[in-house]
C-alpha positions as CSV (number, residue, x, y, z in Angstrom):
1,P,42.6,116.0,5.3
2,T,45.5,118.3,4.7
3,S,46.2,121.8,5.9
4,P,47.8,124.1,3.4
5,N,48.4,126.8,6.1
6,D,51.8,126.5,7.8
7,D,50.5,127.6,11.2
8,R,47.6,125.2,11.6
9,F,47.2,121.6,12.6
10,A,45.5,119.3,10.2
11,I,43.6,117.9,13.2
12,N,43.3,119.7,16.6
13,Q,41.2,117.8,19.1
14,F,40.6,118.9,22.7
15,A,38.9,116.8,25.4
16,G,37.2,119.8,27.0
17,P,35.0,118.8,30.0
18,D,34.6,115.2,28.6
19,P,37.6,113.0,29.7
20,N,36.2,110.1,27.7
21,R,36.3,111.9,24.3
22,E,38.1,109.9,21.7
23,M,39.5,110.6,18.3
24,R,40.0,107.9,15.7
25,I,41.9,108.2,12.5
26,R,41.3,105.2,10.4
27,R,42.4,104.3,6.9
28,S,43.3,108.0,6.3
29,M,46.1,110.2,5.0
30,V,46.5,113.3,7.2
31,G,49.2,115.9,6.6
32,V,50.5,119.4,6.6
33,P,53.4,120.8,4.5
34,A,56.7,119.3,5.3
35,D,58.1,122.7,6.4
36,S,55.2,123.5,8.6
37,A,56.1,124.5,12.2
38,T,53.1,122.8,13.7
39,P,52.4,119.1,14.4
40,V,50.0,117.4,12.1
41,V,47.8,116.1,14.9
42,N,47.4,117.9,18.3
43,S,45.4,115.6,20.6
44,T,44.4,116.0,24.2
45,T,42.0,113.1,23.9
46,R,42.2,109.3,23.6
47,L,43.7,108.8,20.1
48,T,43.6,105.7,17.9
49,V,45.5,105.9,14.6
50,D,44.8,102.7,12.6
51,S,46.0,101.8,9.1
52,S,46.8,105.5,8.3
53,L,49.6,107.8,7.1
54,I,50.5,111.0,8.9
55,T,53.0,113.2,7.1
56,G,54.7,116.6,7.2
57,G,54.9,119.2,10.0
58,A,57.2,119.6,13.0
59,S,55.9,116.3,14.5
60,G,53.3,113.7,13.5
61,A,51.3,113.9,16.8
62,L,51.7,116.0,19.9
63,T,50.1,115.9,23.3
64,L,50.5,117.9,26.5
65,E,47.6,116.3,28.4
66,K,46.6,113.0,30.1
67,V,45.9,110.7,27.2
68,E,46.0,107.1,25.9
69,W,47.2,106.6,22.4
70,L,47.2,103.5,20.2
71,I,49.2,103.7,16.9
72,N,48.4,100.5,15.0
73,N,49.4,99.5,11.5
74,S,50.3,103.1,10.6
75,T,53.2,105.1,9.2
76,I,54.1,108.5,10.7
77,D,56.6,110.5,8.7
78,P,56.9,114.2,9.8
79,G,59.1,116.8,8.1
80,D,60.5,115.9,4.7
81,P,59.1,112.7,3.2
82,G,61.3,109.7,3.6
83,V,64.0,111.5,5.6
84,S,64.7,110.4,9.2
85,E,65.4,113.5,11.2
86,P,64.5,112.7,14.8
87,V,66.1,115.8,16.2
88,E,64.2,118.2,13.9
89,A,60.9,116.3,13.6
90,Q,59.4,113.6,15.8
91,S,56.8,111.1,14.8
92,L,55.3,111.3,18.4
93,F,56.0,114.3,20.7
94,L,55.0,113.9,24.4
95,Q,55.3,116.6,27.0
96,P,52.6,116.0,29.6
97,F,51.6,118.7,32.2
98,A,52.2,118.1,35.9
99,G,49.7,115.5,37.2
100,S,49.2,114.1,33.7
101,T,50.2,110.7,32.5
102,V,50.5,109.8,28.8
103,D,50.2,106.1,27.8
104,V,51.2,105.3,24.3
105,T,51.2,101.9,22.5
106,V,52.8,101.6,19.1
107,D,52.0,98.3,17.4
108,S,53.0,97.1,13.9
109,S,53.8,100.6,12.7
110,I,56.6,102.7,11.2
111,L,57.7,105.8,13.0
112,V,60.2,107.3,10.5
113,D,61.3,109.9,13.0
114,G,60.8,108.2,16.3
115,V,59.4,109.1,19.7
116,F,60.4,112.1,21.9
117,G,59.3,112.6,25.4
118,N,60.0,115.6,27.7
119,A,59.2,115.8,31.4
120,S,60.0,119.5,31.8
121,D,56.3,120.3,32.6
122,G,56.2,117.7,35.4
123,G,54.1,114.9,33.8
124,D,54.7,111.2,33.3
125,A,54.6,108.9,30.3
126,T,54.8,105.2,29.4
127,V,55.6,104.2,25.8
128,T,55.3,100.6,24.6
129,C,56.3,99.4,21.2
130,E,56.0,96.0,19.5
131,F,56.6,94.8,16.0
132,S,57.4,98.3,14.8
133,D,60.1,100.1,12.9
134,I,61.2,103.2,14.9
135,A,64.0,105.6,14.1
136,A,64.8,106.5,17.7
137,V,63.2,106.6,21.2
138,D,64.4,109.7,23.2
139,L,62.4,109.8,26.4
140,D,63.1,111.7,29.6
141,P,64.7,109.2,32.1
142,S,61.7,109.6,34.4
143,F,59.4,108.2,31.7
144,T,58.9,104.4,31.2
145,N,60.4,103.2,28.0
146,N,59.0,99.9,26.9
147,C,60.3,100.4,23.3
148,P,63.5,98.4,23.0
149,L,65.3,98.9,19.7
150,D,68.0,96.2,20.2
151,G,68.3,92.9,18.5
152,G,66.4,91.1,21.2
153,S,63.1,92.8,20.6
154,T,60.4,92.7,18.0
155,N,61.2,96.3,17.0
156,T,63.6,97.4,14.3
157,T,65.3,100.6,13.0
158,T,65.6,100.8,9.2
159,P,66.5,103.8,7.1
160,P,63.4,105.0,5.1
161,E,65.1,104.6,1.8
162,D,65.2,100.8,2.5
163,L,61.5,100.8,3.4
164,F,59.6,102.8,0.9
165,V,59.3,103.1,-2.9
166,G,60.0,106.9,-2.5
167,G,60.4,109.1,-5.6
168,A,59.7,112.7,-6.4
169,A,56.0,112.4,-5.6
170,Y,56.8,110.4,-2.5
171,D,55.3,106.9,-2.3
172,W,55.1,105.3,1.1
173,M,54.3,101.9,-0.3
174,L,56.7,99.3,1.0
175,K,59.1,98.5,-1.8
176,A,60.0,95.0,-2.9
177,G,62.4,93.5,-0.4
178,S,61.6,96.0,2.3
179,P,62.5,94.6,5.8
180,A,59.1,95.8,7.1
181,I,57.2,93.4,4.9
182,D,55.4,90.8,7.1
183,T,56.9,92.0,10.3
184,G,53.8,93.3,12.1
185,Q,52.0,91.6,15.0
186,P,51.4,87.9,14.1
187,G,47.9,86.5,14.3
188,A,44.5,88.1,13.9
189,V,44.0,91.8,13.4
190,P,42.6,93.4,16.6
191,A,39.0,94.5,16.6
192,G,38.3,98.2,16.4
């Protein structure tokens, strides 16, 4: 789904009284206009994004609550397509409330604009990344950062123009010679 309205999320999921509620985005393209001031996905529930594309908005996904997220085999490119702008738009934006802990796993994915985590509301977060291409990881020092972007990790940082076909009608298909080809988690695809 896409939201043509600048002030609405494409997906807005609240846990309500059920702490076990889960949202799954699978094999989907979800977006809002690139210049939208809202995140594409606002989730206060468990979230699984698998084999999907999230585009546009001020951030790809936002949470302020206690959640567990799995981003697997997906691309999140907020803001302008194919432009890495981690200060203006974040692929993942985490700002948990006091007493809340956010646990995020990014596996075999591309986060064009990286991960931002702010502890100003008193919460905690752990972010773990493997076999992913991530523009930046900017987490509050009190958060646990298991997302190394140095040469000794399975993660990389590549400019979007070196990853995607691009073009006027933006194409997120990996282009020939893209450094992201065959760099995901080796072995069998996890169930789910």
